[in-house]
Every structure is written in structure tokens, then in C-alpha cells.
py3Dmol code that shows the C-alpha trace and the ligand (Angstrom):
import py3Dmol

protein = """\
ATOM      1  CA  MET A   1       0.037   0.021  -0.064  1.00  0.00           C
ATOM      2  CA  ILE A   2       2.870   2.406   0.848  1.00  0.00           C
ATOM      3  CA  ARG A   3       6.295   2.307  -0.449  1.00  0.00           C
ATOM      4  CA  VAL A   4       9.000   4.692   0.708  1.00  0.00           C
ATOM      5  CA  ASN A   5      12.146   4.546  -1.667  1.00  0.00           C
ATOM      6  CA  ASN A   6      15.463   5.980  -0.725  1.00  0.00           C
ATOM      7  CA  LEU A   7      14.130   8.881   1.130  1.00  0.00           C
ATOM      8  CA  THR A   8      16.577  11.555   2.369  1.00  0.00           C
ATOM      9  CA  LYS A   9      15.937  14.812   4.173  1.00  0.00           C
ATOM     10  CA  ARG A  10      18.206  17.591   5.375  1.00  0.00           C
ATOM     11  CA  PHE A  11      17.404  20.590   7.673  1.00  0.00           C
ATOM     12  CA  ASP A  12      20.177  23.308   7.243  1.00  0.00           C
ATOM     13  CA  ASP A  13      22.723  20.760   5.872  1.00  0.00           C
ATOM     14  CA  VAL A  14      21.985  18.290   8.682  1.00  0.00           C
ATOM     15  CA  SER A  15      20.867  14.910   7.343  1.00  0.00           C
ATOM     16  CA  VAL A  16      17.717  13.930   9.483  1.00  0.00           C
ATOM     17  CA  LEU A  17      16.708  11.040   7.111  1.00  0.00           C
ATOM     18  CA  ARG A  18      19.310   9.037   5.150  1.00  0.00           C
ATOM     19  CA  ASP A  19      18.320   6.553   2.528  1.00  0.00           C
ATOM     20  CA  ILE A  20      15.063   5.356   4.182  1.00  0.00           C
ATOM     21  CA  SER A  21      13.260   2.561   2.333  1.00  0.00           C
ATOM     22  CA  LEU A  22      10.231   0.589   3.669  1.00  0.00           C
ATOM     23  CA  SER A  23       6.956  -0.723   2.537  1.00  0.00           C
ATOM     24  CA  VAL A  24       3.693  -1.100   4.386  1.00  0.00           C
ATOM     25  CA  GLU A  25       0.973  -3.747   3.555  1.00  0.00           C
ATOM     26  CA  PRO A  26      -2.712  -2.938   3.604  1.00  0.00           C
ATOM     27  CA  GLY A  27      -4.169  -3.474   7.064  1.00  0.00           C
ATOM     28  CA  GLU A  28      -0.782  -3.363   8.889  1.00  0.00           C
ATOM     29  CA  PHE A  29      -0.185  -1.619  12.082  1.00  0.00           C
ATOM     30  CA  ILE A  30       3.310  -0.259  11.952  1.00  0.00           C
ATOM     31  CA  ALA A  31       5.376   1.383  14.720  1.00  0.00           C
ATOM     32  CA  LEU A  32       8.258   3.896  13.990  1.00  0.00           C
ATOM     33  CA  LEU A  33      10.367   3.388  17.106  1.00  0.00           C
ATOM     34  CA  GLY A  34      13.514   5.290  18.129  1.00  0.00           C
ATOM     35  CA  PRO A  35      14.873   7.846  20.587  1.00  0.00           C
ATOM     36  CA  SER A  36      14.114  11.515  20.321  1.00  0.00           C
ATOM     37  CA  GLY A  37      15.748  13.216  17.339  1.00  0.00           C
ATOM     38  CA  SER A  38      15.906  10.017  15.326  1.00  0.00           C
ATOM     39  CA  GLY A  39      13.754  11.183  12.595  1.00  0.00           C
ATOM     40  CA  LYS A  40      10.437   9.454  13.245  1.00  0.00           C
ATOM     41  CA  THR A  41       8.200  12.535  13.075  1.00  0.00           C
ATOM     42  CA  THR A  42       9.955  13.899  10.087  1.00  0.00           C
ATOM     43  CA  LEU A  43       9.314  10.660   8.230  1.00  0.00           C
ATOM     44  CA  LEU A  44       5.637  10.582   9.200  1.00  0.00           C
ATOM     45  CA  ARG A  45       5.223  14.246   8.121  1.00  0.00           C
ATOM     46  CA  ILE A  46       6.687  13.443   4.712  1.00  0.00           C
ATOM     47  CA  ILE A  47       4.298  10.575   4.200  1.00  0.00           C
ATOM     48  CA  ALA A  48       1.361  12.797   5.330  1.00  0.00           C
ATOM     49  CA  GLY A  49       2.523  15.517   2.918  1.00  0.00           C
ATOM     50  CA  LEU A  50       3.238  18.050   5.754  1.00  0.00           C
ATOM     51  CA  GLU A  51       6.967  18.027   4.783  1.00  0.00           C
ATOM     52  CA  PHE A  52       8.911  17.421   1.567  1.00  0.00           C
ATOM     53  CA  GLN A  53      11.706  15.171   1.071  1.00  0.00           C
ATOM     54  CA  ASP A  54      15.033  16.137  -0.754  1.00  0.00           C
ATOM     55  CA  GLU A  55      15.406  12.956  -2.456  1.00  0.00           C
ATOM     56  CA  GLY A  56      13.535   9.652  -2.868  1.00  0.00           C
ATOM     57  CA  GLU A  57       9.938   8.907  -3.405  1.00  0.00           C
ATOM     58  CA  VAL A  58       6.635   7.994  -1.437  1.00  0.00           C
ATOM     59  CA  LEU A  59       4.234   5.756  -3.418  1.00  0.00           C
ATOM     60  CA  VAL A  60       0.696   5.115  -2.159  1.00  0.00           C
ATOM     61  CA  ASP A  61      -1.005   2.311  -4.038  1.00  0.00           C
ATOM     62  CA  GLY A  62       1.862   2.388  -6.621  1.00  0.00           C
ATOM     63  CA  ARG A  63       1.333   6.211  -7.376  1.00  0.00           C
ATOM     64  CA  ASP A  64       3.941   8.870  -6.500  1.00  0.00           C
ATOM     65  CA  VAL A  65       2.249  11.383  -4.134  1.00  0.00           C
ATOM     66  CA  SER A  66       5.096  13.780  -3.984  1.00  0.00           C
ATOM     67  CA  GLY A  67       3.088  16.524  -5.770  1.00  0.00           C
ATOM     68  CA  LEU A  68      -0.238  15.907  -3.848  1.00  0.00           C
ATOM     69  CA  SER A  69      -1.457  18.122  -0.953  1.00  0.00           C
ATOM     70  CA  VAL A  70      -2.333  16.765   2.461  1.00  0.00           C
ATOM     71  CA  ARG A  71      -5.941  16.808   1.584  1.00  0.00           C
ATOM     72  CA  ASP A  72      -5.532  14.885  -1.719  1.00  0.00           C
ATOM     73  CA  ARG A  73      -3.573  12.201   0.038  1.00  0.00           C
ATOM     74  CA  GLN A  74      -6.548  11.222   2.100  1.00  0.00           C
ATOM     75  CA  VAL A  75      -4.470  10.514   5.185  1.00  0.00           C
ATOM     76  CA  GLY A  76      -5.760  10.946   8.754  1.00  0.00           C
ATOM     77  CA  PHE A  77      -3.454  12.156  11.288  1.00  0.00           C
ATOM     78  CA  VAL A  78      -3.381  12.521  15.009  1.00  0.00           C
ATOM     79  CA  PHE A  79      -0.326  14.574  16.265  1.00  0.00           C
ATOM     80  CA  GLN A  80       0.274  15.374  19.874  1.00  0.00           C
ATOM     81  CA  HIS A  81       0.565  19.017  19.102  1.00  0.00           C
ATOM     82  CA  TYR A  82      -2.163  19.185  16.400  1.00  0.00           C
ATOM     83  CA  ALA A  83      -4.734  20.528  18.994  1.00  0.00           C
ATOM     84  CA  LEU A  84      -8.468  20.702  18.573  1.00  0.00           C
ATOM     85  CA  PHE A  85     -10.089  23.896  17.682  1.00  0.00           C
ATOM     86  CA  ARG A  86     -11.015  25.466  21.031  1.00  0.00           C
ATOM     87  CA  HIS A  87     -13.795  27.627  19.773  1.00  0.00           C
ATOM     88  CA  MET A  88     -15.518  24.716  18.111  1.00  0.00           C
ATOM     89  CA  THR A  89     -17.675  22.112  19.831  1.00  0.00           C
ATOM     90  CA  VAL A  90     -16.579  18.610  19.837  1.00  0.00           C
ATOM     91  CA  ALA A  91     -19.012  17.689  17.046  1.00  0.00           C
ATOM     92  CA  GLN A  92     -17.760  20.529  14.833  1.00  0.00           C
ATOM     93  CA  ASN A  93     -14.190  19.482  15.410  1.00  0.00           C
ATOM     94  CA  VAL A  94     -14.957  15.998  14.277  1.00  0.00           C
ATOM     95  CA  GLY A  95     -16.853  17.353  11.234  1.00  0.00           C
ATOM     96  CA  PHE A  96     -14.245  19.641  10.349  1.00  0.00           C
ATOM     97  CA  GLY A  97     -12.477  17.785   7.638  1.00  0.00           C
ATOM     98  CA  LEU A  98     -15.764  17.130   5.858  1.00  0.00           C
ATOM     99  CA  SER A  99     -17.017  20.711   6.086  1.00  0.00           C
ATOM    100  CA  VAL A 100     -13.954  22.162   4.512  1.00  0.00           C
ATOM    101  CA  ARG A 101     -13.882  20.006   1.602  1.00  0.00           C
ATOM    102  CA  LYS A 102     -13.851  21.600  -1.785  1.00  0.00           C
ATOM    103  CA  ARG A 103     -15.280  18.627  -3.821  1.00  0.00           C
ATOM    104  CA  ASN A 104     -18.015  16.345  -2.594  1.00  0.00           C
ATOM    105  CA  ARG A 105     -18.686  18.102   0.519  1.00  0.00           C
ATOM    106  CA  PRO A 106     -21.826  16.458   2.096  1.00  0.00           C
ATOM    107  CA  PRO A 107     -24.675  18.660   3.366  1.00  0.00           C
ATOM    108  CA  LYS A 108     -24.488  20.038   6.850  1.00  0.00           C
ATOM    109  CA  ARG A 109     -26.999  17.591   8.242  1.00  0.00           C
ATOM    110  CA  GLU A 110     -25.036  14.640   6.940  1.00  0.00           C
ATOM    111  CA  ILE A 111     -21.764  15.775   8.435  1.00  0.00           C
ATOM    112  CA  GLU A 112     -23.625  16.212  11.838  1.00  0.00           C
ATOM    113  CA  ALA A 113     -24.957  12.762  11.556  1.00  0.00           C
ATOM    114  CA  ARG A 114     -21.416  11.468  10.710  1.00  0.00           C
ATOM    115  CA  ALA A 115     -19.894  13.267  13.566  1.00  0.00           C
ATOM    116  CA  GLN A 116     -22.370  11.605  16.022  1.00  0.00           C
ATOM    117  CA  GLU A 117     -21.752   8.230  14.514  1.00  0.00           C
ATOM    118  CA  LEU A 118     -17.812   8.745  14.992  1.00  0.00           C
ATOM    119  CA  LEU A 119     -18.366   9.963  18.558  1.00  0.00           C
ATOM    120  CA  ARG A 120     -20.161   6.803  19.229  1.00  0.00           C
ATOM    121  CA  LEU A 121     -17.226   4.800  17.707  1.00  0.00           C
ATOM    122  CA  VAL A 122     -14.758   6.473  19.800  1.00  0.00           C
ATOM    123  CA  GLN A 123     -17.075   6.066  22.967  1.00  0.00           C
ATOM    124  CA  LEU A 124     -17.934   9.683  23.419  1.00  0.00           C
ATOM    125  CA  ASP A 125     -21.558   9.468  22.722  1.00  0.00           C
ATOM    126  CA  GLY A 126     -23.450  12.447  23.781  1.00  0.00           C
ATOM    127  CA  LEU A 127     -20.490  14.828  24.346  1.00  0.00           C
ATOM    128  CA  GLY A 128     -20.806  16.394  20.840  1.00  0.00           C
ATOM    129  CA  LYS A 129     -22.095  19.819  22.220  1.00  0.00           C
ATOM    130  CA  ARG A 130     -19.259  20.259  24.728  1.00  0.00           C
ATOM    131  CA  TYR A 131     -16.046  22.256  24.062  1.00  0.00           C
ATOM    132  CA  PRO A 132     -12.696  20.654  24.132  1.00  0.00           C
ATOM    133  CA  SER A 133     -11.932  22.526  27.387  1.00  0.00           C
ATOM    134  CA  GLN A 134     -14.770  20.600  29.084  1.00  0.00           C
ATOM    135  CA  LEU A 135     -13.029  17.135  28.286  1.00  0.00           C
ATOM    136  CA  SER A 136     -10.305  15.179  29.978  1.00  0.00           C
ATOM    137  CA  GLY A 137      -6.912  14.671  28.013  1.00  0.00           C
ATOM    138  CA  GLY A 138      -7.831  11.063  26.992  1.00  0.00           C
ATOM    139  CA  GLN A 139     -11.289  12.127  25.727  1.00  0.00           C
ATOM    140  CA  ARG A 140      -9.648  14.976  23.612  1.00  0.00           C
ATOM    141  CA  GLN A 141      -7.332  12.583  22.051  1.00  0.00           C
ATOM    142  CA  ARG A 142     -10.307  10.426  21.121  1.00  0.00           C
ATOM    143  CA  VAL A 143     -11.918  13.475  19.581  1.00  0.00           C
ATOM    144  CA  ALA A 144      -8.826  13.985  17.617  1.00  0.00           C
ATOM    145  CA  LEU A 145      -8.874  10.484  16.445  1.00  0.00           C
ATOM    146  CA  ALA A 146     -12.593  10.821  15.360  1.00  0.00           C
ATOM    147  CA  ARG A 147     -11.760  13.924  13.585  1.00  0.00           C
ATOM    148  CA  ALA A 148      -9.003  12.068  11.587  1.00  0.00           C
ATOM    149  CA  LEU A 149     -11.267   9.273  10.879  1.00  0.00           C
ATOM    150  CA  ALA A 150     -14.194  11.411   9.630  1.00  0.00           C
ATOM    151  CA  ILE A 151     -12.490  11.867   6.176  1.00  0.00           C
ATOM    152  CA  GLU A 152     -12.377   8.006   5.816  1.00  0.00           C
ATOM    153  CA  PRO A 153      -8.687   7.866   5.466  1.00  0.00           C
ATOM    154  CA  LYS A 154      -6.937   5.104   3.808  1.00  0.00           C
ATOM    155  CA  LEU A 155      -4.011   5.642   6.034  1.00  0.00           C
ATOM    156  CA  LEU A 156      -4.038   6.769   9.551  1.00  0.00           C
ATOM    157  CA  LEU A 157      -0.874   8.357  10.914  1.00  0.00           C
ATOM    158  CA  LEU A 158      -0.259   8.872  14.683  1.00  0.00           C
ATOM    159  CA  ASP A 159       2.572  10.802  16.216  1.00  0.00           C
ATOM    160  CA  GLU A 160       2.769   9.775  19.957  1.00  0.00           C
ATOM    161  CA  PRO A 161      -0.888  10.240  20.132  1.00  0.00           C
ATOM    162  CA  PHE A 162      -1.178   9.447  23.778  1.00  0.00           C
ATOM    163  CA  GLY A 163       2.219  10.626  24.936  1.00  0.00           C
ATOM    164  CA  ALA A 164       0.912  13.352  27.190  1.00  0.00           C
ATOM    165  CA  LEU A 165      -1.530  11.191  29.057  1.00  0.00           C
ATOM    166  CA  ASP A 166      -0.933   9.231  32.296  1.00  0.00           C
ATOM    167  CA  ALA A 167       0.260   5.558  32.179  1.00  0.00           C
ATOM    168  CA  LYS A 168      -3.004   3.948  32.957  1.00  0.00           C
ATOM    169  CA  VAL A 169      -5.134   5.928  30.322  1.00  0.00           C
ATOM    170  CA  ARG A 170      -2.334   5.451  27.879  1.00  0.00           C
ATOM    171  CA  LYS A 171      -2.474   1.748  28.220  1.00  0.00           C
ATOM    172  CA  ASP A 172      -6.221   1.443  27.920  1.00  0.00           C
ATOM    173  CA  LEU A 173      -6.391   3.765  24.967  1.00  0.00           C
ATOM    174  CA  ARG A 174      -3.583   2.040  23.043  1.00  0.00           C
ATOM    175  CA  ARG A 175      -5.388  -1.345  23.265  1.00  0.00           C
ATOM    176  CA  TRP A 176      -8.532   0.384  22.195  1.00  0.00           C
ATOM    177  CA  LEU A 177      -6.867   1.999  19.317  1.00  0.00           C
ATOM    178  CA  ARG A 178      -5.533  -1.228  18.098  1.00  0.00           C
ATOM    179  CA  ASP A 179      -9.002  -2.952  18.221  1.00  0.00           C
ATOM    180  CA  LEU A 180     -10.349   0.134  16.383  1.00  0.00           C
ATOM    181  CA  HIS A 181      -7.650  -0.183  13.663  1.00  0.00           C
ATOM    182  CA  ARG A 182      -8.642  -3.843  12.935  1.00  0.00           C
ATOM    183  CA  GLN A 183     -12.414  -3.173  13.246  1.00  0.00           C
ATOM    184  CA  MET A 184     -12.059  -0.407  10.549  1.00  0.00           C
ATOM    185  CA  GLY A 185      -9.698  -2.147   8.322  1.00  0.00           C
ATOM    186  CA  LEU A 186      -7.159   0.753   8.420  1.00  0.00           C
ATOM    187  CA  THR A 187      -3.563   0.822   7.660  1.00  0.00           C
ATOM    188  CA  SER A 188      -1.735   2.724  10.421  1.00  0.00           C
ATOM    189  CA  ILE A 189       1.636   4.192  11.165  1.00  0.00           C
ATOM    190  CA  PHE A 190       2.343   5.368  14.637  1.00  0.00           C
ATOM    191  CA  VAL A 191       5.432   6.936  16.080  1.00  0.00           C
ATOM    192  CA  THR A 192       6.661   6.113  19.599  1.00  0.00           C
ATOM    193  CA  HIS A 193       9.862   6.239  21.629  1.00  0.00           C
ATOM    194  CA  ASP A 194       8.414   3.567  23.951  1.00  0.00           C
ATOM    195  CA  GLN A 195       9.773   0.169  23.175  1.00  0.00           C
ATOM    196  CA  GLU A 196       6.928  -1.527  25.171  1.00  0.00           C
ATOM    197  CA  GLU A 197       4.222   0.200  23.305  1.00  0.00           C
ATOM    198  CA  ALA A 198       5.765  -0.598  19.866  1.00  0.00           C
ATOM    199  CA  LEU A 199       6.310  -4.219  20.802  1.00  0.00           C
ATOM    200  CA  GLU A 200       2.978  -4.821  22.236  1.00  0.00           C
ATOM    201  CA  LEU A 201       0.806  -3.054  19.545  1.00  0.00           C
ATOM    202  CA  ALA A 202       2.575  -3.285  16.200  1.00  0.00           C
ATOM    203  CA  ASP A 203       2.418  -5.928  13.483  1.00  0.00           C
ATOM    204  CA  ARG A 204       5.972  -4.666  12.486  1.00  0.00           C
ATOM    205  CA  VAL A 205       8.304  -2.351  14.178  1.00  0.00           C
ATOM    206  CA  VAL A 206      10.769   0.069  12.232  1.00  0.00           C
ATOM    207  CA  VAL A 207      13.642   0.804  14.571  1.00  0.00           C
ATOM    208  CA  MET A 208      15.328   4.100  13.735  1.00  0.00           C
ATOM    209  CA  ASP A 209      18.317   6.001  15.081  1.00  0.00           C
ATOM    210  CA  HIS A 210      20.154   9.066  13.756  1.00  0.00           C
ATOM    211  CA  GLY A 211      18.015   9.196  10.642  1.00  0.00           C
ATOM    212  CA  VAL A 212      18.790   5.573   9.605  1.00  0.00           C
ATOM    213  CA  ILE A 213      16.569   2.515   9.821  1.00  0.00           C
ATOM    214  CA  GLU A 214      18.411  -0.043  12.020  1.00  0.00           C
ATOM    215  CA  GLN A 215      15.967  -2.942  11.526  1.00  0.00           C
ATOM    216  CA  ILE A 216      12.367  -3.712  10.400  1.00  0.00           C
ATOM    217  CA  GLY A 217      10.719  -6.714  11.772  1.00  0.00           C
ATOM    218  CA  THR A 218       7.840  -8.208  13.773  1.00  0.00           C
ATOM    219  CA  PRO A 219       8.132  -7.524  17.500  1.00  0.00           C
ATOM    220  CA  GLU A 220       9.353 -11.264  17.955  1.00  0.00           C
ATOM    221  CA  GLU A 221      12.266 -10.698  15.444  1.00  0.00           C
ATOM    222  CA  ILE A 222      13.115  -7.333  16.880  1.00  0.00           C
ATOM    223  CA  TYR A 223      13.143  -8.770  20.398  1.00  0.00           C
ATOM    224  CA  MET A 224      14.757 -12.138  19.775  1.00  0.00           C
ATOM    225  CA  GLU A 225      17.043 -11.340  16.753  1.00  0.00           C
ATOM    226  CA  PRO A 226      18.078  -7.697  17.128  1.00  0.00           C
ATOM    227  CA  ALA A 227      20.116  -6.826  13.951  1.00  0.00           C
ATOM    228  CA  THR A 228      22.480  -4.280  15.539  1.00  0.00           C
ATOM    229  CA  PRO A 229      23.893  -3.489  18.827  1.00  0.00           C
ATOM    230  CA  PHE A 230      21.685  -0.275  18.822  1.00  0.00           C
ATOM    231  CA  VAL A 231      18.461  -2.356  18.506  1.00  0.00           C
ATOM    232  CA  SER A 232      19.793  -4.788  21.124  1.00  0.00           C
ATOM    233  CA  HIS A 233      20.392  -2.051  23.495  1.00  0.00           C
ATOM    234  CA  PHE A 234      17.319   0.205  22.780  1.00  0.00           C
ATOM    235  CA  VAL A 235      14.860  -2.609  22.815  1.00  0.00           C
ATOM    236  CA  GLY A 236      16.642  -4.231  25.891  1.00  0.00           C
ATOM    237  CA  GLU A 237      15.791  -1.302  27.823  1.00  0.00           C
ATOM    238  CA  THR A 238      12.308  -2.689  28.405  1.00  0.00           C
ATOM    239  CA  ASN A 239      13.708  -5.219  30.781  1.00  0.00           C
TER     240      ASN A 239
END
"""
ligand_1 = """\
27
ADP
P 11.921 12.282 16.337
O 10.429 12.307 15.738
O 12.490 10.923 16.245
O 12.075 12.889 17.693
P 12.380 14.431 14.419
O 11.805 13.906 13.086
O 11.418 15.278 15.115
O 12.710 13.080 15.421
O 13.678 15.231 14.201
C 14.839 14.757 13.701
C 15.873 15.716 13.611
O 15.484 16.864 12.790
C 16.172 16.464 15.015
O 17.526 16.731 15.144
C 15.227 17.861 14.794
O 15.971 18.773 15.759
C 15.384 17.994 13.427
N 14.292 18.937 12.781
C 13.062 18.502 12.808
N 12.235 19.353 12.253
C 13.086 20.360 11.938
C 12.821 21.763 11.229
N 11.581 22.051 10.788
N 14.023 22.507 11.047
C 15.146 22.055 11.516
N 15.338 20.893 12.014
C 14.426 20.081 12.348
"""
view = py3Dmol.view(width=600, height=400)
view.addModel(protein, "pdb")
view.setStyle({"model": 0}, {"cartoon": {"style": "trace"}})
view.addModel(ligand_1, "xyz")
view.setStyle({"model": 1}, {"stick": {}})
view.zoomTo()
view.show()
């Protein structure tokens, strides 16, 4: 479904991604795992179309999407710092992506109905009229997720979506997210620096360090057969 070929990215002459290649199959739940500054967010932003590579290509369903805007790529994303709109109700936030569509914009009533449906899906039934400030952190993140899903994305990109939450809420939400991913038949890529989270949730883990992919494998492979001393050390920190 997605192929990234020989991607490089520099900021001010500093290479933050170096010759990155990977492919993601439909329905996979992929973790980008690595320490802070390893290039995970930049890779995710390039796949989303929020940032552009210097070299290499991103193919979605075999098509080079380099020239396509975020909207045309049909990706849903939940970034830790991509906050909800404070002046909009929860339901308006969820419907936002549909209400600003240039083409095929559904009628208002349909958008409202869709927002209700999505709020049920993320278990926030009945909270549509509230404002984000009236919700807990975990509830807000679920609204952000409902907003991302509203456009019926082929691909869901998540950047440390639950990073700011406390451990218990985080654990509950990530299991729930995994179930939702399966239930909706999504293809998802999530960024984390938490080894446990990556190994517990992902179908495959992409371990990154200093802009380079150290290893791609199932959690078992990463854990049992680390390909490099870095992977061994980084993943071993879970023990
Ligand atoms: P991670 O998500 O693994 O923490 P990032 O992709 O955010 O890593 O960052 C990788 C490197 O690129 C870091 O050294 C960061 O400082 C740098 N970087 C990221 N975005 C920018 C930017 N817009 N301008 C300059 N440097 C950046």
C-alpha cells in the first residue's frame, strides 16, 4: 500500500533522514520506534505531505504522491501538538475535515450525523455539544482520532498520540486503538519512543536511530534477533 524509496531529508545541511526505504502492506499496524531526534516525526510528516523530502519517493498504491497536498492524499493524522479547535464544539471539530472539503462536501445535516456516528465509535456518545476545554486529556485525544477518521482515510498516521497522558489511560487507549484499527480495516503508522508500546501493539516495528533504519521486523524478530547493537540496547531497555 505504501512504499518509501531511498528517502533523504536535510534541515540546514544536517541529514535527518538518510536513505530510508520501507513498505507497508494494507491493514498493517506499523510502529516507528526510536529515541528522540531519530527522525520518526519527519518521516511521518513526509508521508502525510506536511513536509517534503530532498530525495526519494513516497508511493501510495503504486502512485507517486510527492506532488499531492495533504488533503488529496486522504490521510488521517493525530499529532500530539495538532490540537483541537477550542472555539468549536466537539462535534464541529469531528466534522471539520468534511465541512472544508472543496469537492464532494456532504450537506450539513449529513456531516452532523457522521460526527455523531464517529463519537459513538470513539465512545464519546452525547458529548458532541461540549467544548474541548470541558473534556479530559484522554477524551480530547479520542476526539482528535474521530476527527482524523471522519474523512475516511486510507491511511492513519499517529505521532505519539497518547504521549501526554498518564500511564493507565495510555495503556487502555492504546489497546482500544489497536482494536479500532482492526475493526475499521485501517492501515496505520504510529510513532513512539516507547519500546513496550511498539512491541505490544505493532504488526511490524521500524527501529530508527540518527535518521537511519536499524531494523524492520515483527516484535518477535526485533526482540529475539536484534540486527544491530543499537537495536539490542534500545529494545533491551524494556527489561
Ligand atoms: P523524532 O520524531 O525521532 O524525535 P524528528 O523527526 O522530530 O525526530 O527530528 C529529527 C531531527 O530533525 C532532529 O534533530 C530535529 O531537531 C530536526 N528537525 C526536525 N524538524 C526540523 C525543522 N523544521 N527544522 C530544523 N530541524 C528540524
